[in-house]
C-alpha positions as CSV (number, residue, x, y, z in Angstrom):
1,A,229.9,192.4,150.1
2,N,232.6,189.7,149.6
3,P,235.6,189.5,151.8
4,A,237.5,187.4,149.0
5,I,237.9,190.6,146.9
6,E,241.2,191.9,147.6
7,S,241.3,195.4,145.3
8,V,238.2,197.8,143.2
9,Q,238.8,199.5,140.0
10,V,237.5,203.0,140.2
11,L,236.3,205.2,137.6
12,L,235.0,208.6,136.8
13,K,234.1,210.2,134.2
14,T,231.9,213.6,132.9
15,E,230.6,214.5,129.2
16,G,233.2,217.3,128.9
17,R,232.5,218.9,132.0
18,P,234.9,219.6,135.2
19,L,234.7,216.1,137.3
20,D,235.0,217.2,141.8
21,A,234.3,214.6,143.6
22,D,235.4,212.7,147.3
23,V,236.3,209.7,146.7
24,E,236.1,207.5,150.5
25,L,237.5,203.6,151.5
26,W,235.1,203.1,154.5
27,Q,237.3,199.9,156.2
28,G,235.0,198.1,158.9
29,P,231.8,200.3,160.9
30,D,234.2,202.3,163.3
31,N,237.1,202.9,160.8
32,T,238.2,206.7,160.2
33,P,238.0,206.8,156.3
34,H,240.9,206.8,153.9
35,K,239.5,209.9,151.7
36,M,240.6,211.2,148.4
37,R,239.9,214.6,146.4
38,V,239.9,214.3,142.7
39,Y,239.5,216.9,140.1
40,V,239.6,217.1,136.6
41,E,238.8,220.3,134.4
42,D,237.6,217.8,131.4
43,G,236.0,214.4,132.8
44,A,235.4,213.2,129.3
45,L,239.4,213.9,127.9
46,R,240.7,212.9,131.4
47,T,239.2,210.3,132.9
48,F,240.1,209.2,136.2
49,N,240.6,205.4,137.1
50,A,241.8,204.4,140.5
51,V,242.8,200.5,141.9
52,I,242.0,200.6,145.9
53,G,243.2,197.8,148.1
54,T,240.8,196.8,149.7
55,P,241.9,193.9,152.2
56,R,240.0,192.7,155.7
57,G,237.0,193.0,154.3
58,P,234.3,193.6,154.7
59,N,234.7,197.1,153.1
60,T,232.5,200.2,151.3
61,V,233.7,202.8,149.0
62,A,231.6,206.1,148.8
63,I,231.9,208.9,146.0
64,R,230.0,211.9,146.4
65,N,229.8,214.5,143.6
66,I,231.2,217.3,145.1
67,G,230.7,219.6,142.0
68,Q,228.0,221.8,140.9
69,L,224.2,220.7,140.3
70,E,225.2,221.4,136.9
71,F,228.3,219.3,136.2
72,P,227.1,215.6,136.7
73,L,229.3,212.9,137.0
74,D,229.2,208.6,136.1
75,A,231.2,206.7,138.5
76,V,231.3,202.5,138.3
77,V,233.1,200.2,140.9
78,R,234.1,196.5,140.2
79,P,236.3,194.2,141.5
80,D,239.5,194.2,139.9
81,R,240.8,190.7,138.7
82,D,244.4,189.7,138.8
83,D,245.0,190.0,134.9
84,G,244.6,194.5,135.6
85,L,241.4,193.9,133.9
86,A,238.4,194.4,135.3
87,A,235.5,191.9,135.0
């Protein structure tokens, strides 16, 4: 955990199957998470991409696949750079 990271990029996709996931931002150990529900009918055609602010470190981003077991997803969380392109 690097407190200098002010935002992260979250990318979610599937191999053409439905994408159904919960994305949570946890800020500190005692806080209630900020939650986002993501649903896409075709995760290859329409991938999910978001930038989430993570100020005042320590932060945790949790991603849970809540879709059926037959519909796995790929997830990437990485620091967002100032130029808008993730490293």
